[in-house]
Backbone bond lengths (Angstrom), bond angles and torsions (degrees), N, CA, C in turn:
res aa  C-N    CA-C-N  psi(-1)  N-CA   C-N-CA  omega(-1)  CA-C   N-CA-C  phi
1 X - - - 1.459 - - 1.517 110.85 -
2 X 1.375 117.88 -37.72 1.457 120.17 177.36 1.512 111.30 -60.67
3 X 1.350 116.75 -40.01 1.463 119.87 178.00 1.515 110.54 -63.37
4 X 1.330 116.68 -39.10 1.461 119.87 179.64 1.512 110.75 -63.90
5 X 1.349 116.53 -46.94 1.452 119.16 -179.47 1.513 110.82 -63.27
6 X 1.337 117.18 -38.12 1.461 120.36 177.52 1.518 110.47 -61.86
7 X 1.331 116.81 -43.44 1.465 121.05 -179.53 1.514 111.01 -63.24
8 X 1.339 115.67 -40.72 1.457 118.84 -178.15 1.526 111.10 -69.62
9 X 1.346 116.25 -39.42 1.457 118.73 -178.63 1.520 111.45 -66.25
10 X 1.332 116.96 -29.25 1.457 119.56 178.44 1.512 111.86 -66.29
11 X 1.329 115.72 -17.95 1.460 119.13 -177.84 1.527 112.67 -79.32
12 X 1.330 116.32 -14.87 1.457 120.31 -171.37 1.528 111.57 -60.80
13 X 1.332 117.46 138.05 1.464 123.06 177.32 1.525 108.95 -95.19
14 X 1.332 117.97 115.44 1.463 122.04 -176.38 1.526 112.94 -105.01
15 X 1.333 117.20 1.01 1.461 118.91 -173.48 1.516 112.41 -99.80
16 X 1.321 118.27 14.45 1.456 121.12 -174.05 1.527 111.19 -68.50
17 X 1.324 116.23 141.07 1.454 122.49 -179.32 1.527 109.80 -88.59
18 X 1.325 116.09 126.29 1.454 119.69 -178.38 1.516 113.11 -60.20
19 X 1.344 116.47 -34.62 1.462 118.88 -177.58 1.510 112.84 -64.33
20 X 1.335 116.57 -28.83 1.464 119.60 -176.98 1.522 110.64 -68.07
21 X 1.316 117.15 -23.80 1.467 120.29 -178.39 1.521 111.46 -60.01
22 X 1.354 116.90 -23.25 1.456 120.23 -179.53 1.511 112.81 -75.52
23 X 1.335 117.18 -20.81 1.459 119.07 -173.40 1.508 113.70 -119.42
24 X 1.347 117.58 -7.35 1.459 121.03 177.33 1.516 108.10 -105.05
25 X 1.309 117.82 135.68 1.464 121.51 -178.47 1.518 110.26 -55.74
26 X 1.330 115.93 139.10 1.454 120.07 179.27 1.506 110.39 -76.52
27 X 1.337 115.32 165.87 1.466 121.01 179.66 1.506 110.71 106.39
28 X 1.322 115.10 177.78 1.459 122.13 -178.24 1.506 109.29 -77.18
29 X 1.344 117.34 126.81 1.447 120.76 -174.93 1.511 110.61 -132.25
30 X 1.333 114.83 158.36 1.452 122.17 177.65 1.512 107.69 -117.01
31 X 1.331 117.85 139.80 1.448 121.64 -178.33 1.502 110.38 -125.77
32 X 1.314 114.11 166.64 1.453 119.54 166.97 1.515 107.38 -80.54
33 X 1.361 120.02 162.40 1.464 121.51 -178.17 1.521 112.18 -52.63
34 X 1.337 117.09 137.40 1.449 123.08 -173.58 1.524 111.95 -93.66
35 X 1.344 117.58 151.03 1.465 120.69 174.42 1.513 110.12 -70.48
36 X 1.324 115.73 168.76 1.461 119.92 178.20 1.521 109.53 -67.32
37 X 1.352 115.59 160.43 1.456 119.84 -178.07 1.528 111.53 -57.23
38 X 1.326 116.08 -37.42 1.458 119.96 -176.96 1.516 111.64 -64.81
39 X 1.331 117.52 -27.06 1.457 121.39 -177.31 1.519 113.21 -93.09
40 X 1.333 117.83 -3.48 1.457 120.05 -174.36 1.520 110.30 -77.04
41 X 1.319 115.10 129.75 1.453 122.36 173.86 1.520 107.27 -112.83
42 X 1.326 117.15 125.41 1.456 119.78 -173.44 1.520 112.19 -60.38
43 X 1.339 117.64 -34.39 1.463 119.69 -179.67 1.524 111.04 -72.16
44 X 1.352 116.66 -34.17 1.466 119.33 174.32 1.520 110.19 -61.68
45 X 1.332 115.72 -40.77 1.459 119.13 -179.71 1.520 111.14 -64.02
46 X 1.327 116.29 -40.83 1.461 119.79 179.92 1.521 110.59 -61.81
47 X 1.336 116.85 -49.29 1.458 119.82 -175.89 1.521 112.32 -73.57
48 X 1.327 117.55 -20.53 1.460 120.64 176.47 1.524 112.43 -90.61
49 X 1.334 116.84 4.53 1.455 119.67 -178.42 1.508 113.30 -59.91
50 X 1.317 118.46 -26.46 1.464 120.82 -179.06 1.520 111.42 -67.54
51 X 1.324 118.73 -12.40 1.458 121.40 179.46 1.526 112.04 -80.61
52 X 1.317 116.78 -8.29 1.452 120.51 -178.71 1.525 110.10 -91.47
53 X 1.326 115.90 137.07 1.459 120.24 179.99 1.518 109.61 -127.79
54 X 1.301 116.83 151.66 1.452 120.78 177.62 1.519 109.67 -74.00
55 X 1.326 116.35 137.66 1.457 120.24 -179.87 1.523 111.61 -62.51
56 X 1.332 116.62 -30.78 1.460 119.59 178.72 1.524 111.43 -66.53
57 X 1.332 116.92 -19.77 1.462 121.47 178.18 1.529 111.43 -115.31
58 X 1.309 116.15 28.85 1.459 121.36 -178.03 1.525 110.30 -58.33
59 X 1.310 117.11 133.01 1.463 120.19 179.11 1.520 110.22 -74.01
60 X 1.329 115.60 159.48 1.460 119.81 176.67 1.523 111.00 -58.31
61 X 1.332 116.47 -40.79 1.462 120.27 -178.28 1.523 111.16 -63.15
62 X 1.320 117.25 -41.34 1.462 120.52 178.80 1.528 110.94 -66.98
63 X 1.319 116.83 -40.31 1.464 119.62 179.19 1.524 111.08 -64.69
64 X 1.328 116.89 -42.09 1.467 120.16 178.27 1.523 110.14 -62.56
65 X 1.329 116.82 -38.71 1.464 119.95 179.47 1.525 110.91 -65.46
66 X 1.331 117.25 -40.46 1.465 120.08 176.15 1.522 110.09 -62.81
67 X 1.338 116.69 -42.07 1.459 120.23 177.77 1.515 112.46 -62.24
68 X 1.329 116.53 -39.13 1.465 121.01 179.91 1.533 110.39 -66.06
69 X 1.330 116.47 -42.52 1.463 119.55 178.20 1.534 111.28 -67.97
70 X 1.329 116.56 -36.54 1.463 120.19 176.74 1.520 110.57 -63.60
71 X 1.325 116.73 -39.07 1.462 121.47 177.65 1.526 110.79 -59.24
72 X 1.327 116.67 -45.27 1.466 119.99 178.77 1.526 110.76 -64.38
73 X 1.338 116.33 -40.08 1.465 119.81 -179.66 1.528 111.46 -66.59
74 X 1.328 117.42 -38.85 1.465 120.65 177.49 1.525 110.94 -61.22
75 X 1.305 116.36 -39.93 1.463 120.04 179.86 1.525 110.97 -69.79
76 X 1.321 117.13 -32.73 1.463 119.20 173.99 1.527 110.76 -67.93
77 X 1.327 116.61 -28.09 1.464 121.16 177.92 1.526 112.25 -76.08
78 X 1.320 117.84 -8.56 1.458 120.42 176.78 1.512 115.74 113.82
79 X 1.341 118.06 1.39 1.463 120.47 175.38 1.527 108.43 -67.03
80 X 1.337 117.25 121.34 1.460 121.22 -179.92 1.523 109.37 -105.39
81 X 1.320 116.23 124.72 1.462 120.57 -179.95 1.521 109.81 -115.71
82 X 1.328 115.24 151.52 1.458 120.32 177.59 1.522 109.90 -71.92
83 X 1.312 115.95 152.04 1.457 120.56 177.27 1.521 110.01 -61.48
84 X 1.324 115.21 145.40 1.459 120.28 -177.03 1.524 113.23 -72.92
85 X 1.333 117.40 -16.19 1.464 119.11 -176.31 1.527 113.32 -94.10
86 X 1.336 118.53 2.06 1.464 119.45 177.04 1.526 108.35 -81.47
87 X 1.339 118.31 150.11 1.473 120.89 -173.44 1.521 114.67 -55.11
88 X 1.334 118.28 -41.31 1.459 118.62 -177.07 1.529 111.21 -68.39
89 X 1.330 117.80 -34.78 1.465 120.78 175.52 1.521 110.47 -65.58
90 X 1.315 116.81 -40.39 1.457 120.52 177.74 1.525 110.95 -63.50
91 X 1.322 116.04 -37.66 1.464 120.72 178.48 1.528 110.74 -64.85
92 X 1.319 117.00 -45.92 1.466 120.75 178.81 1.523 110.01 -62.48
93 X 1.317 116.91 -38.78 1.461 119.91 178.19 1.527 111.11 -65.01
94 X 1.328 117.52 -37.71 1.466 120.71 176.92 1.527 110.79 -59.55
95 X 1.325 115.77 -45.78 1.466 120.13 178.82 1.528 110.22 -61.43
96 X 1.332 115.71 -48.68 1.454 120.23 -177.61 1.512 113.06 -61.96
97 X 1.330 117.16 -44.83 1.457 119.85 -178.30 1.523 111.50 -67.94
98 X 1.326 117.41 -34.55 1.471 120.90 176.26 1.533 109.99 -58.87
99 X 1.321 116.13 -41.90 1.459 120.76 178.90 1.526 111.92 -74.18
100 X 1.333 116.45 -43.80 1.462 120.51 -175.27 1.521 112.12 -62.16
101 X 1.322 117.07 -37.02 1.466 120.06 -175.15 1.525 112.79 -68.13
102 X 1.345 117.93 -18.44 1.464 120.08 177.28 1.530 111.36 -113.29
103 X 1.336 117.18 12.08 1.462 121.00 177.95 1.524 109.67 -79.66
104 X 1.324 115.74 173.67 1.460 120.71 179.33 1.522 113.04 -81.21
105 X 1.344 117.23 1.43 1.467 120.63 172.36 1.524 108.61 -133.55
106 X 1.295 115.80 59.46 1.467 119.74 -177.82 1.520 112.74 -86.17
107 X 1.338 116.72 5.50 1.461 119.71 -179.87 1.527 112.54 -87.75
108 X 1.336 117.92 -7.85 1.462 120.08 178.85 1.525 109.39 -106.49
109 X 1.339 117.39 155.44 1.471 119.63 175.90 1.519 110.51 -75.25
110 X 1.326 116.13 147.84 1.460 121.23 178.25 1.524 109.63 -119.14
111 X 1.322 115.27 142.46 1.459 122.54 177.77 1.522 108.41 -124.94
112 X 1.326 116.34 120.35 1.463 122.10 -178.82 1.524 108.61 -112.30
113 X 1.335 116.16 123.86 1.456 120.64 -174.91 1.525 111.06 -129.85
114 X 1.328 114.88 147.60 1.458 121.85 178.01 1.522 108.59 -99.74
115 X 1.326 116.24 123.70 1.459 122.06 178.12 1.522 108.64 -91.56
116 X 1.327 116.62 129.63 1.469 121.71 -179.47 1.520 109.53 -76.03
117 X 1.318 116.05 80.92 1.460 122.46 -176.64 1.525 107.55 -153.20
118 X 1.331 117.28 124.50 1.459 121.00 -176.42 1.524 113.95 -80.98
119 X 1.321 118.16 -3.66 1.465 118.79 172.98 1.527 109.00 -73.08
120 X 1.317 116.03 155.92 1.464 120.56 -175.74 1.519 108.90 -92.54
121 X 1.328 115.52 105.41 1.461 119.78 -177.69 1.523 110.00 -160.06
122 X 1.314 114.52 156.54 1.461 122.69 173.70 1.518 106.91 -151.61
123 X 1.324 117.21 150.21 1.458 120.18 177.12 1.520 109.73 -156.61
124 X 1.316 114.54 161.32 1.462 121.52 177.73 1.520 108.52 -128.97
125 X 1.324 115.82 144.81 1.453 120.77 172.42 1.523 107.36 -110.12
126 X 1.303 117.31 -167.41 1.459 119.98 -178.27 1.524 110.99 -77.06
127 X 1.311 115.88 160.65 1.453 121.09 170.41 1.506 116.45 72.78
128 X 1.330 119.42 23.80 1.456 121.29 172.21 1.512 116.35 91.09
129 X 1.316 119.15 16.99 1.465 121.94 -179.42 1.529 110.10 -99.41
130 X 1.349 115.58 121.94 1.465 122.68 -177.92 1.522 108.65 -124.15
131 X 1.336 116.44 136.68 1.461 122.94 -177.21 1.527 109.40 -125.09
132 X 1.338 116.27 131.27 1.458 122.44 179.42 1.520 109.01 -125.38
133 X 1.324 117.49 124.48 1.461 120.54 176.98 1.524 111.14 -70.88
134 X 1.331 116.04 148.57 1.464 119.97 175.96 1.525 110.66 -58.36
135 X 1.331 117.46 -36.06 1.460 120.77 179.13 1.512 112.60 -61.33
136 X 1.322 117.15 -37.82 1.460 120.47 179.04 1.521 111.10 -70.44
137 X 1.324 116.89 -42.34 1.467 120.37 -179.90 1.520 110.39 -60.09
138 X 1.329 116.20 -40.97 1.467 119.99 179.78 1.527 111.99 -72.98
139 X 1.323 118.03 -23.38 1.464 121.30 -179.80 1.523 112.51 -77.37
140 X 1.328 117.69 -22.18 1.470 120.53 179.24 1.523 109.95 -71.65
141 X 1.320 116.58 143.92 1.462 121.61 -178.94 1.519 113.45 -87.80
142 X 1.315 117.03 -21.94 1.460 120.53 -179.76 1.523 109.17 -159.54
143 X 1.316 115.99 176.80 1.462 120.34 -176.69 1.518 111.84 -65.99
144 X 1.328 117.83 -35.46 1.462 120.25 -179.39 1.524 111.21 -63.04
145 X 1.330 117.23 -37.41 1.461 119.82 177.97 1.521 110.86 -66.25
146 X 1.327 116.74 -45.93 1.460 119.10 178.62 1.521 110.38 -64.40
147 X 1.329 116.89 -41.42 1.461 120.47 178.25 1.523 110.77 -59.95
148 X 1.336 117.05 -32.77 1.454 119.96 176.78 1.517 112.08 -61.93
149 X 1.330 116.86 -41.53 1.463 120.86 177.51 1.527 110.27 -66.83
150 X 1.329 116.68 -44.83 1.466 120.45 179.50 1.525 110.12 -60.89
151 X 1.336 116.84 -43.84 1.462 120.75 179.62 1.526 111.04 -63.17
152 X 1.321 116.83 -37.57 1.469 120.95 176.34 1.527 110.43 -60.95
153 X 1.334 117.32 -45.30 1.467 120.26 179.77 1.525 111.17 -66.82
154 X 1.327 117.32 -37.71 1.466 120.06 173.98 1.524 109.55 -60.76
155 X 1.338 116.59 -35.62 1.459 120.44 177.10 1.515 112.41 -58.86
156 X 1.334 117.57 -37.09 1.467 120.21 175.91 1.528 110.60 -63.26
157 X 1.322 116.86 -37.70 1.465 120.45 179.74 1.519 110.31 -71.45
158 X 1.327 116.94 -42.35 1.463 120.80 176.99 1.528 110.15 -59.42
159 X 1.329 116.67 -40.93 1.457 121.14 179.58 1.516 114.51 -79.10
160 X 1.328 118.32 -1.66 1.469 123.66 -178.96 1.537 111.29 53.20
161 X 1.310 115.77 39.44 1.457 119.70 -175.41 1.520 112.50 -65.87
162 X 1.322 117.97 -38.44 1.462 120.11 179.54 1.527 110.95 -64.56
163 X 1.327 116.96 -44.53 1.462 120.93 179.48 1.526 110.38 -63.99
164 X 1.321 117.38 -41.94 1.464 120.59 178.93 1.524 111.27 -61.40
165 X 1.320 117.22 -39.71 1.462 120.21 -179.86 1.528 110.95 -71.40
166 X 1.321 117.25 -34.46 1.463 119.93 174.53 1.523 110.06 -59.27
167 X 1.327 116.15 -43.49 1.460 120.23 179.66 1.524 110.60 -61.36
168 X 1.323 116.96 -45.29 1.463 120.90 -179.87 1.530 111.47 -60.97
169 X 1.328 116.51 -43.24 1.465 120.63 -176.54 1.522 111.30 -69.35
170 X 1.327 117.16 -42.73 1.464 119.08 -179.57 1.519 111.06 -64.60
171 X 1.319 116.84 -39.23 1.461 119.73 178.49 1.524 111.21 -68.71
172 X 1.327 117.02 -43.14 1.464 121.04 -176.91 1.520 112.52 -67.57
173 X 1.336 117.43 -27.50 1.462 121.12 -175.04 1.521 113.20 -106.26
174 X 1.319 116.94 10.73 1.454 120.33 174.82 1.506 114.57 66.84
175 X 1.324 117.79 27.60 1.462 121.00 -178.91 1.525 111.13 -80.63
176 X 1.316 117.30 -19.96 1.458 121.16 -176.16 1.515 110.26 -80.39
177 X 1.322 116.51 133.78 1.447 122.22 174.95 1.506 110.05 -136.16
178 X 1.321 116.37 -172.58 1.458 120.36 -177.23 1.516 112.11 -62.00
179 X 1.349 117.01 -32.18 1.460 120.06 178.79 1.517 111.93 -92.49
180 X 1.310 117.05 -4.90 1.452 120.65 172.31 1.512 115.00 90.00
181 X 1.329 114.40 -158.29 1.456 123.03 -175.91 1.517 108.69 -117.52
182 X 1.317 117.12 129.67 1.460 119.99 -179.84 1.517 110.49 -73.90
183 X 1.315 116.07 160.00 1.454 120.32 176.17 1.522 110.91 -61.77
184 X 1.327 117.72 -33.96 1.466 120.11 177.61 1.527 110.71 -59.21
185 X 1.334 116.29 -42.90 1.459 119.69 178.55 1.525 110.79 -62.70
186 X 1.328 116.60 -44.19 1.462 120.27 -178.94 1.522 111.45 -65.51
187 X 1.321 116.78 -36.36 1.467 119.98 177.00 1.522 110.13 -63.79
188 X 1.334 117.16 -43.72 1.464 120.06 178.67 1.526 111.28 -60.79
189 X 1.321 116.31 -41.05 1.461 119.78 176.92 1.522 109.84 -65.33
190 X 1.335 116.99 -41.43 1.457 120.72 179.14 1.518 112.72 -58.87
191 X 1.319 116.99 -38.32 1.468 120.96 177.61 1.522 110.12 -65.14
192 X 1.340 116.54 -44.61 1.463 120.08 178.69 1.527 111.06 -60.49
193 X 1.325 116.86 -41.48 1.465 120.56 179.43 1.519 111.14 -64.16
194 X 1.315 116.71 -43.14 1.466 120.71 -177.13 1.522 111.84 -66.14
195 X 1.326 116.95 -37.89 1.462 120.35 -172.19 1.522 114.50 -93.03
196 X 1.340 117.41 -27.62 1.464 118.08 -167.76 1.526 116.24 -125.98
197 X 1.309 119.47 -25.86 1.461 119.63 -171.67 1.520 112.17 -114.21
198 X 1.339 118.38 121.64 1.466 120.59 176.56 1.518 110.89 -71.96
199 X 1.321 115.71 160.37 1.454 120.37 175.89 1.522 110.28 -72.36
200 X 1.316 115.81 160.94 1.454 120.55 176.42 1.523 110.28 -70.37
201 X 1.314 116.05 162.75 1.460 120.79 177.67 1.527 110.35 -60.99
202 X 1.339 116.21 -40.13 1.466 119.61 179.38 1.521 110.97 -61.46
203 X 1.331 116.71 -43.25 1.465 120.39 179.23 1.522 111.16 -64.73
204 X 1.336 117.18 -39.26 1.464 120.26 178.86 1.527 111.11 -64.84
205 X 1.323 116.61 -41.86 1.463 119.77 177.55 1.530 110.99 -60.99
206 X 1.330 115.64 -44.99 1.468 118.78 -179.01 1.521 110.77 -64.66
207 X 1.339 117.05 -41.93 1.465 120.17 179.11 1.523 110.91 -64.67
208 X 1.337 117.35 -36.26 1.466 120.36 175.27 1.523 110.89 -60.54
209 X 1.327 116.23 -47.66 1.459 120.44 -176.94 1.526 111.30 -66.07
210 X 1.326 116.18 -45.23 1.462 119.84 178.82 1.521 110.75 -64.82
211 X 1.330 116.31 -41.67 1.457 120.09 179.19 1.510 112.39 -65.12
212 X 1.322 116.75 -40.01 1.465 121.07 178.98 1.529 110.35 -61.06
213 X 1.325 116.84 -46.27 1.465 120.51 178.53 1.523 111.02 -65.08
214 X 1.314 116.10 -39.52 1.462 121.33 179.46 1.524 111.29 -61.08
215 X 1.331 116.53 -40.01 1.468 120.96 177.32 1.522 110.97 -57.58
216 X 1.321 115.95 -47.78 1.457 119.59 -179.64 1.513 112.49 -64.97
217 X 1.331 116.81 -39.72 1.460 120.53 179.33 1.520 111.62 -63.50
218 X 1.335 116.59 -30.83 1.467 121.05 -179.81 1.525 112.30 -87.90
219 X 1.332 117.58 -1.56 1.456 120.89 177.47 1.511 115.62 87.75
220 X 1.335 117.32 9.00 1.462 120.67 179.21 1.531 110.83 -82.91
221 X 1.318 115.25 154.69 1.457 121.15 171.28 1.525 107.72 -66.76
222 X 1.334 116.19 114.16 1.457 120.25 -175.14 1.524 113.10 -67.73
223 X 1.316 116.76 -16.01 1.460 119.61 177.61 1.524 111.52 -70.23
224 X 1.341 117.22 -10.95 1.458 120.14 179.28 1.513 112.70 -60.12
225 X 1.339 116.99 -42.45 1.462 120.17 179.20 1.523 110.48 -65.63
226 X 1.328 116.48 -39.40 1.465 120.82 -179.50 1.523 110.81 -65.64
227 X 1.319 117.16 -48.72 1.464 120.05 -176.86 1.520 111.66 -66.50
228 X 1.329 117.84 -35.89 1.461 120.04 177.95 1.523 110.45 -61.92
229 X 1.330 116.32 -46.02 1.463 119.86 -179.35 1.522 111.38 -66.92
230 X 1.322 116.98 -37.38 1.466 119.89 177.59 1.526 111.26 -62.70
231 X 1.321 116.47 -44.44 1.462 120.38 -179.50 1.520 111.62 -63.66
232 X 1.322 116.60 -41.37 1.461 119.49 -179.64 1.518 111.55 -70.88
233 X 1.313 116.31 -35.11 1.468 119.30 179.68 1.521 111.01 -60.29
234 X 1.324 116.30 -37.57 1.461 120.01 -177.22 1.525 113.13 -84.82
235 X 1.350 116.87 -25.17 1.455 117.82 -172.65 1.503 116.52 -123.49
236 X 1.340 118.06 -18.20 1.461 120.11 -175.58 1.523 109.93 -138.22
237 X 1.329 118.45 71.26 1.462 120.77 -175.56 1.520 114.07 -65.18
238 X 1.356 118.79 -21.85 1.467 119.27 -177.48 1.523 112.39 -64.55
239 X 1.345 117.25 -24.58 1.465 120.10 178.22 1.519 110.38 -58.42
240 X 1.316 116.95 -34.33 1.450 120.48 -173.47 1.520 112.86 -85.58
241 X 1.331 117.74 4.09 1.456 119.20 170.66 1.518 110.30 -68.68
242 X 1.335 117.19 -28.67 1.461 121.30 175.97 1.518 112.26 -109.85
243 X 1.330 117.16 -5.29 1.463 122.33 176.29 1.530 106.26 -133.14
244 X 1.334 117.53 80.85 1.462 121.70 -164.45 1.527 115.23 -73.85
245 X 1.338 113.23 169.52 1.457 123.82 169.30 1.524 113.70 59.79
246 X 1.330 119.13 57.64 1.464 120.58 -175.68 1.517 114.12 -65.86
247 X 1.336 117.44 -36.85 1.457 119.71 -175.73 1.511 112.94 -60.31
248 X 1.328 116.41 -54.05 1.458 120.28 -179.68 1.518 111.84 -64.49
249 X 1.307 116.95 -35.17 1.464 119.78 -179.04 1.524 110.87 -67.00
250 X 1.316 117.34 -42.14 1.464 120.20 177.05 1.522 110.19 -62.53
251 X 1.330 117.20 -43.44 1.462 120.58 179.83 1.524 111.62 -61.72
252 X 1.320 116.46 -41.93 1.466 120.29 179.03 1.521 110.90 -63.28
253 X 1.325 117.03 -42.05 1.465 120.37 179.63 1.525 111.25 -67.19
254 X 1.307 116.92 -38.01 1.463 119.77 177.87 1.527 111.05 -64.16
255 X 1.327 116.72 -37.07 1.463 120.16 176.38 1.528 110.69 -66.13
256 X 1.324 117.11 -39.87 1.459 120.24 177.34 1.524 110.73 -62.33
257 X 1.322 116.11 -41.11 1.463 119.90 179.64 1.526 110.66 -65.14
258 X 1.332 116.77 -41.75 1.466 120.65 -179.60 1.525 111.45 -65.06
259 X 1.337 116.73 -32.31 1.465 121.11 -178.28 1.521 113.22 -88.96
260 X 1.326 116.94 -4.65 1.459 120.63 -174.97 1.521 111.08 -71.76
261 X 1.335 114.94 138.33 1.462 120.82 177.32 1.530 111.06 -110.77
262 X 1.344 115.97 5.71 1.455 119.29 178.54 1.527 109.50 -74.63
263 X 1.321 115.32 144.76 1.463 119.53 176.65 1.524 109.13 -59.59
264 X 1.307 115.84 131.55 1.463 120.86 -173.52 1.525 111.38 -65.61
265 X 1.336 115.61 126.50 1.462 121.38 177.69 1.519 109.09 -99.44
266 X 1.302 115.88 151.67 1.470 120.25 -178.59 1.525 112.18 -127.02
267 X 1.327 117.63 9.76 1.463 119.56 -176.39 1.528 110.61 -65.32
268 X 1.326 115.49 140.11 1.460 121.50 173.31 1.507 115.24 87.66
269 X 1.331 118.33 18.03 1.469 120.05 -174.85 1.524 114.09 -101.13
270 X 1.328 118.31 0.32 1.465 120.64 -177.89 1.527 110.12 -84.48
271 X 1.330 118.42 111.23 1.472 120.12 -176.76 1.523 113.47 -69.73
272 X 1.338 117.85 -32.22 1.466 120.29 -179.02 1.527 110.92 -65.90
273 X 1.320 116.48 -44.45 1.467 119.54 178.17 1.524 110.11 -61.50
274 X 1.320 116.29 -43.06 1.464 120.21 -179.78 1.520 111.17 -60.84
275 X 1.317 117.33 -46.95 1.463 120.60 -179.13 1.521 111.41 -61.35
276 X 1.311 116.42 -36.18 1.466 119.07 179.41 1.525 111.59 -68.22
277 X 1.337 116.66 -31.66 1.464 119.97 -178.30 1.529 112.53 -78.03
278 X 1.328 117.90 -24.17 1.473 119.75 -179.66 1.524 111.48 -106.38
279 X 1.313 116.63 16.57 1.470 121.02 -175.12 1.523 112.82 -60.65
280 X 1.318 118.25 -21.95 1.460 120.46 -178.46 1.512 114.65 -75.16
281 X 1.322 118.09 -8.86 1.473 119.84 -178.07 1.524 111.16 -79.12
């Protein structure tokens, strides 16, 4: 955690001009990369102030761009993903796109990638980027279970959890100034969030609920998310170091299932078909 705080504090911009605060909108903002201090003209900054936007009102296009840059940064950090043209990657993309198109944020593009890592983990960054470890894909018993995990990660994107946490971190660490926070800074924070910091319990609950509904909207057996979490709770506790509180989450999902009035779907429950589709791992 000390290393994380050190990394975040290094991002702080200390060269901001107090006078600019009078003409640039207040609040958390995102900018395009800035020129060097020697090249800065105060009048250029004033007239370019309209290019700054509040992070709370970040456009979909800007969020996707941050996600794309974060993806490149993660790969520079050593995250290895399978090629998108291999059959198993295409299969995972089919599952993800089926869910994304009926999610509450189906207006943005989604990218689903397989991380070459046998540990059981999955995570999402901003702008529609979802990552699934090979270990997690192999741990699922059928497509509905894997779809439950994918839907949960889409829920984090629908809830803008990564962007919300970026806002909290920049405010808490004094990174925000009159000229705001550059996209480079936000990408660096995004990498730290993806690799080191779990989501809050509130965010996990919301992603569970959104993911559960998303499963039903896509025609999957909603019990897939429940059974996957139950199996991991009993056999793979390390998964919940980054996805906390499994007991209460399973209970909440079971209550949602009991209260559901949607016609029960059974798609994605055949384990033999699933195993044949992930045979390349």
